[in-house]
N, C-alpha and C positions, 0 to 999 in steps of 0.2 A: 155618285152612287156605284158606278162600276168598280172603282178602286176599293170602296168599302166592301162590296160583294166579294171581290177576289181575295181581299185580305181575310175576311171572315171565313170564307169557304176553305181557304188554305190553312188557316190557323186552327180550326176545329180538329182535323185529323192529327195535326202535329201536337196539339194540346192533349188529345186523347192518348196518343202513343207516349208522350212525355209523362202524363199522369200515371199511366200503368208502369212505365219504367221506373219512375221515382218511388212508386208504391212498392214495387218488388225490390228495389235497391234498399229502401229503408227497412223492409222486413226480411232481408236476406238471411238473417240469423234465426228466423222463425222456422222450426222444424215441420210445421204443418203446411203441406202444400195445398190442402183443401181451404184452409183459412186464407192463404195468400190468393188463391183463385177467387174466393168470395170477395175479398178486398178489391181485386182487379175489376171484377164485374161491377162492384159498387161504385168505384171511382169513374168507371166508364158510363154509368147511367145518365148523367147530365149531358154528356156528349151525344149519346144515342138520341136523347130527347131533342137536342138541337138539330141533329140531322133529320129527324122526322118532321120537326117544325119547318125546316128548310124545304122539304119535299112538299109539305102542305102550303107553303107560302107562295107557290107559283101563281095562285089566283088572288093574292093580296095586292092592295094598292101600294103606292110608293112608301108612305110613312110607316105602315106596319112592317114592311120588309126592311126598311132602314133600321127600325128598332130591333128587329130580330138580328140583323147583322151586327149591330152594336153590342147586343147582349152576348152574341157568339164570341166576339173579341174579348169582352170583359171576363166571361166565364173561362175561356181558354187561357188567357194570359194570367188572370188572377189565380186560377188553380195551379198553374205551373209555378207562379211566384211563391205561393203558400207551400206547396209540396217541395219545391226546391230549397226553400229556407229550412224546412224540417229535415230534409235529407242531408244537406250540406252545411247547415248552420251549427251552432254550438250543440254539444251532446245533451240529450235529455233522457229522462227515464221513461216517460210515457208519451210516445209519439203517435200511437194508434188513434187517439182521440181526434187528431187533426184529420186523419183519413176517414173517420166515421162522420165527422160534422161537416166537412166541406161539401160533399155532394148534396145534402139537404139544403144547405145555404144556397148552393147554385140553383137547385130546383125552385127555391123560394124567389130568387132573383128572376129566373125565367118566367115564373108564374106572375110575379108582380108586373113585369114589363108587358107581358101578354095582356093582363087585365087592364092596365092603364091604356095601352094602345087600343084595345077593343072598346073601352069606354069612350076614348077620344074620337075614334072613328065613327061610333054610333051617334055621338053628339054632333059631329060635323055634318051629318046627313040632313 
């Protein structure tokens, strides 16, 4: 559990920084700094939620914390993989859709894992 915790807690800030960097890199030709700032905040939102969940998880038992750490790794690494592919992959016309859709998908994954974990922990009592 200690290794999973260290990996998750170190991957989330790196994932957040990488997501913002890849977002700004991909939109570097966009003249609207306001739009780029909004995109940066949007792609940071799942990472902020994960950090808040980590703060709240201090009182959780082993299994919910392990699930949280696992989802932290999946969201951070998955987001970097998706954004990296868009930023450095083959040229495309419409790349913004990926940056619009990925955060809500991350939110859904976080919510699903939280709901499943809560259900299982209630049932185990």
